[in-house]
N, C-alpha and C positions, 0 to 999 in steps of 0.2 A: 426855639433858638433865640438868642439874645441879639436883637438888631440895634439896640441903643447902647452907646458907650456913656458911662456916667463920668461927668467931669467933676462932680462934687464928691468928697470923701464920705463914706458911710458915717452916720452919726453914731459915735460910741455910746454904749450903755451908761458908762460912768466917765467922768473926766479922767484923762490919762496923765501920768507924770510926763515930763519933758522927754524922758528916755526910760527904756526898760532896764537899764543898768542897775544892778544891785550890789556892785563892788565885790562880786565873787567871780572874777574874770578867770576863765580857764579854757583854753583850746588845746590842751596838751595832747589829746588823743584823736581829735578830728577838727573840722573847720567850724564847729558849732560851740558857742560859749556855754559852758555848763551852768552859769548863773542866770543869764537872760534869755538864752535860746536863739540869739541872733547869729548869723553867719559872720565870719571875719569881714567879709565885704560889707555887710549891712552895718556892722559896728563902725568900720572906717568911713562910710559914706553917710551915716545917720544925719549929720548936721546939714548936708546938702540935699537930702531926700525931700520930696514933696509931702504934704500932709496926707495925701491919698496913699503914697508908698509907705509912709510910717504906719498908717492905720491898718493896711494890709498885713504888715509885719506883726503889729500888735495882735491882730485877730489870729494869725497863725500861731504865734508863741503862746498866747493864752490857751488856745485849743490843745496845745501840746503840754500844758502844765507848767509853763514858765510865766514869769520869772521865779526862780527858786532862791530862797534865802537859807543860809545855814541856821539851824535852830539849836 
């Protein structure tokens, strides 16, 4: 059981861009952007999110295969 709460964000493996946005914005069929993998709420609140919150989003979207660019 985890008894300690981390106040520092996990150290990313590589430096992250300021945002996962890849300018392929689409939430046509659901609440998840098809370009970056963030929810509509995450996109809207990105600038006010803490570094820890952003890192957790980064970890989730990278594990899901985002961000995706059209090739």
